[in-house]
N, C-alpha and C positions, 0 to 999 in steps of 0.2 A: 636783244640787246639787254648786257647785265652792264649794272653799274659796279665798276672795280673788282667783280664777281659778287659782291655782296655788301649791303651796308655797314657792315660789321668793319671793312676793309677802308671806308672812306676816309675816317680821322685819321689813321697813319698812313694813307696814300697822301693824305693832305700835309700834315707834320714833316713827312718826310721829304716833299717835294722841296725844291728851292721857291718856289713861289705858290701858295696854296689855290690864288686865282687861275693862274697858268696850268695847274696840274690839273683843276677840273673844268675850268671853262676860258681857257685862251688868255689872251692879252688884257684882259678888262679886270683894273684891280677894282676891289672894293673901297666903296663910299669913304671908309677912314682912313685911307690911304692916299688920297687926294691931298691932303695936307702935306706929306713929303716930298710932293711932284711939283716943278717947278709953276709957279702960279703964273697963270696968264688970264688975259681978259674973260677969256669963256670961263674957267674957274671961278673966278670973282663973279661972274654972271649968276653960274650955278649956283654958289656960296648965297647969293640974295634971294634966289629962288628958294632956297632952303628955309631962309627966315621968314620968307612969305608964307610956306607950307604950315610952320611953326603958329600961325596964326589961327589956322584951323584944328590943332589938336586940342580937344576937351576929354576929360575923364568924370563921369558919374558914378560916385559911391555908390547910391542906391538907384539905380537904372529902375528897377521896377517899381518901388514908391514913388518916381519921380512920373513914371508912365501913367498910374493911378490917379496921382494928383491931376494932370493933363485930360484924364478920361471924367473926371470932378469937374474941372472946371471947364469943359467943355458943354458937360450936363449943366452947368449952372446957367451958363452962357443963352443955353437954347431956353432953359425955363425962363429967364430973364428977357426973354424976346417974345415970346409968346403973348397974347394980348389977354388971356386966362390961362386961371389953374386949368380950365375944364379942355383948353384947347392944348394944354401941356400934356394932362394926362388921357387926351383920345389919341397921339401920337405915338407908335409903339417903337419907333427907330430909337431913342437914346437911350430908353430903360430895358429893351430888349438887349440892344447891345451893350449894356453897362452888365446886366445878368449874366449873359453868355460868357463875356468875359471873365467874370468873378468863377465863374466855373470851369473853363478853363480848357475843357477836354475837346477835341476836334469831332469827337462822334456826338456830342450832343451840339455842336454847331451844325454838324452834317445833319443829324436828325431835323432840327428845329428849321429847316429850311422844305421841309416836307409837311409842315403845318398847314400852311396855305400859301398863295400865292404872294401876298404882301409880303410877308415872312422871308421867303424865298427871293425877293427882289430884294431887300434889307441887307440881307448875309451875302448874297452872290456878288452886291457891289461893295461891299467894304473890307475893302483888302486891309486895313488897317486891325480889323477884327479878326481876321485869318492870323495876321503876323502876331497879334498877343499871344492868341492860343500855341502857335508854333512854338514860340519862342518860351513864355512862361506857364503854359499848361501841359499837357499830357499827350501820347499819340501809345493806345495801345499795342501790344505785341501784334494782336490779330489782325490788326488794320494797318501795322505800317508797311507791308510792302507794297499793298494797294494803293495807298496815299504816296510812296515813296515813285509810284510808276503816275499816279496823275501827274505831281507834281512835276516829273519830269518829261512827260510827255511820252512815255515809252509805251507807245500802243501797238508797235511795227514787229510785232512778234513773230518770228518766222517759222513756217511750218514745219511738221515733222521731217516730211521727207527731205526738204531744203538742209535743214539744222544738221541731219545725219550725213549728210553730202560734205557739210562743212567740217564736220568730224574726223570723216575719212580722209578727205582733202590734208585737213591739219596733222595726223599722223605721218606722211611724207615729208614733212616740212624737215627745215634745219633746226627747229626750235623745240622739237617734240621730246628732246632728252633733257635739256633745259628747264623747260615747264614740270616735267616730272619730279626732277631734283626738288626744285623751289617748292611744290605742292607738298611733298614730303615733310620739309622744314618749316612751311605755313603750318600744317597740322600737328608737327611736333608728338607723333605717335607712333615714332618708330625712325630708322635713319634710313634714308634714299641715298646716303652717302656710299652705301654697299654697295651702287651702282657706278661708283666711280669710273672705275674702269671700262666700263661699255660707254660710258658718254664719252672717253675719250676715245672712242673707235674701236676699241679689241672686239666687241660683237655690236657690230650695227644692225644685226639682223633681228634684236631682240625686240616686241613689240612691247606698246606702253601698255597693253594689259596685264603682262608678264612682268611688267616692272611693278606696277601698282599691286599686284597680288603679293609679291614677294618683299616690300618694301617695310613690310611689318614682318619679320623674324616670329615663328610660331610660338618659340619660347618664351618671347616677351608676351604673351597675350595671358599667361598664368603668373605674371608679376602684379600684385593688388597695388603696389606702392606707387604703379603707374598712374593711377584715377587723377582725371585733368589734364592740365595744359598749366605752364607757363604763358602761355599765347594768348591773344585776346579770343582768338577762335575758338582754343581751348577753354575758354572762360565761356564761352556760349554753348557750348556742346555738353560741359559740366553741369548746363540747367536743365537737362533731360532724363535726369534721374534714374539712370538705367545703371546695369551691374558694370565690374570692370570690361568681363568680357564681350558684352555689349556694346559698350562704349569704344573700344577698341576696334570692334565688325562698323559700328556705326562712322567711326574716322576714316577707315580705310573706305567704306561706301564714297562718304565725302570726298577722298581723295580722287575715287575715278569722277564724280561729277565736276569736281573744277576743273579737272585734268580738260573734260570735254569742252566745256566752255571757254578756257583758255586758247585751247586747239582751233575751237570756231572762231574765235577771237581773232587769231593770228591771219587765218585767211582772210576774214573781212576786212582787215587792215594790214595788208601787206606793207605800208609804208612804217610802220613801227612791228611786225610781227607780234614780238613778244618782247617787253621790256620786267625787268625785275620792280617789284611793287604792284605791280597788277593781279600777283597773286593774289595779296592781302585784301586789294579792296574786294576782288571778284568772291573771295571766301568771307567776307563780311556779309556780302549779299546773299547769298547763298544760306547762311546759316539763318539768317531773319525770315527766309522764305521758308527753311525747314521749321521752325518755331512758331509759325504764324497758324491761328485755326480760322480761317475765313468763315464768318456767319455761321460758326459754330461745329464747321467741320474738324473733323479730324487731320492733321496733316499728312497721315495715308492716305486719305482718299486722294489727292492730289498725286500725280507721279512724278516720278523724277525727273523723266524725262521733260515733263511742263512747267516744273521747276526752272529747269536747266533754262529751256527756251524766255521764259522772262527773264530771268538773270542776265542772260545774253541781250535781250531787247533794252535791259535797264541799262548796264554797262555799257552798251552802243550810245545812249543818251550822255550819258558822262561823258563819254570821248569827246565828242562831239559837240554839245552845249555847253560843259562845265570846263572844257578846257585841258582835260585830262589827255587826250590826244597829244597836244603839243607838249605836254611833260614827258612823254614817253618817246618824242620823235629823236632820231640820231642826231647828237650836238647838244640835244638839251636847252634847245636855247630859250624857251619859254621858264624849265626851271630857273635859269640865270636870273632871268627877269624875277620870277617871283621870290627869290634868295636877297637879291639887289632891294628889292622893294619893303622885303622884311626889316632887312639891315637898316634900313632908312627910316622905317616907321620906327624900329626901336631906338633908334638916336634923336626922332622927335618927341616920342612919350615918353620914355625913361632914360635920357642921357646918362644918368650915372651907372647904371646897367651896362649901356653901349660904351662909355670911356673905360670902364673896367676891362670889358673883355677887350678892349682894344689893346691897353696897355699889358695885359698877362697874354698878348697873341691867341686867345681864342675867338674862332671866326663862327658866324653861325650857322656858316653852312655845314660844320660840323654836327648837328643834332638835326636840322630842319629839314633837311634832304630826304629822312627816311620820314619825317612828318607830313611833307608835302606830297612823295610820291605815293604815297600808301594813305593819306586822309587820315593820319593820325593811326591807323591800325598797327601800325610797326611800333609803337610805343605800349611795351608790354604792360607797364603801371598800370596805364590807364583800363579803367572798366569796359568792357564792351557796351554797358549800359549807356557810358559817357560818351561813349564814340558813338551811339545809334543816335541820341541826342543832337548832338554838332550835325549828324548827317541829315534829321529832321528840318533842321534850321539851312544847312547848306544847299540840299534840294529843294525846298520851297522858295527860298531869296534867289536860290540862282547867281549868287555871287560870292567870290572870294573874300568878302568882309570877315564873315564869322571863322575862316581858316586862320588869318592874320591873326584876330581879336584873341582867340583861342592861344596862339603861339604866343601872345605878347604876353597874355594873364600868365601863363607857363611859367614865365621869368618872372612874372609882376609877385608872383604867390610866396617865391623862394628869393625874394630880391635880397633878404639881410645874408643868408648864405653864400648867396652867389657874391655880393661886394666884399667878403672875406676870403673866398674860394681861389685855387687854382684852378690851370685847366683840366688836369687831372680829377679834383675834387668837385669841379662843376659839372663836367660829365659825368662821372658817378652818380651825382644828386640829378639829373634830369633823367639817368636811365632808370633808378631806385626811387621815383617821385615817393614824396610824402602820400599817403592814400585820403588820407582828410582832405587833402585840397584837390583831388582827383575826384570826390563828388559833385555830380551833375549840377546842384543847386549852388555850390560852392563855386565850383569853376566858370559856368554860365554866367552869373550873376556880375563875377571880377570881368568878364570876356565881354560881356553885351554894354558894361559901363564905358568902355574903349571905345570912341567914338570914331570910327573908320567910315566916310563917306565914298560913294562912287565917285564922286569929283576929284577928292583926294588921290585915290586909286589912278583915276585916269591921268591927272597930273603927272603921278610919280612915273606910270607909265610912257609919257612924252619924256620926263627927264632921263629917263633911263637910256629911249633910243638917241638922245643927245650926248649923255656920257658915252655911251656904245661908239658913237661916233667919233667922238673927239678922242679918246684912244686909239680908236682904230687909224686913223690919220694920223697920229702923233708918231 
């Protein structure tokens, strides 16, 4: 299932329609349009609920320093509660946690568990300690793929025979051509649009292997000025430090691998098959696996099929456990809910930005659809390193809180420009986002300062259901 052909068509589709919400999501209007409708008792009650929600709004300007202060306060409290200095120094619990937290590396945390049984018990049971290291510490590129699999519980890796059967069955589906076209766009190393006639049915006998082989014209291989790519995946591949021709060959191989995974996914999840946006997420996962050197091994020691199987298992967990399956289902009901939640959160945390967007007719769906369906992989301006740090938190916490926080932070960091802009200038600003604000330390510091609780998201979900029912029955 494709969303208006491509994400680029979303904005024009919305603006050209009589009603943007009707064109995308049916008859449910955005929160900002409620004031234009006839007030009813239900609406009044809903607005009263929003006032209650505003009481939960909290923004911390120095979240990391606040958490450090909290750690120190807890340490002092523990010291005061000990009967003597000897008892305090005899217990490794508070000091160990404090030292490891300031180190901040997940590898150090994992190695510390192996020191003895006592340390293993302390570290394994201290979830705030792991949370601190994931948010404010670092994860090396070599252990990141395994860390993602550990967090998501992606242990059910399909065996080779089953995986090849899934790929073979996927080549016979109606999604085959669309997958291959989108894969070419994702890696941006040649144009898969040369197969547009075949996709439309003029040559339905062409195999996906032929399409992949021909998707990069031979004369394109000699153009040295095509190094790298404007896409996030291109940024990741550029880190491999290979020659231009090798880079193109490597991207061609990446196309094959990504196509295999998406074909297998279409068979494992027939309720969605394939939806635009899945290609970006799978590509980001595979690039991380391709760059990793687990336990000092060279990436070449791991076969391509082994990587594909692990990426398929990881993506399967993201679909089921992290709510991405509902984001891609026909009807896009979950996408509707996420966009509505974001619009409401924007009004709660940053009402000036929300009010200005409403005045100029700029709806958040014009930009957050691509962010949410690709988990920020579609945002060309964002460095791939920053995307992976966001994924670290998302996979570990298993909550959409970080995605909402980052989306709000992206608007907050350019608030002054947004308040002076029109629809056109604001959309261009979000497309060509200032690079200084997209550095992981700046963006995540701002995002984590926006306090969004699971309770708040749950209350918004309940209110979304009420709003949906209210307008469906009106």
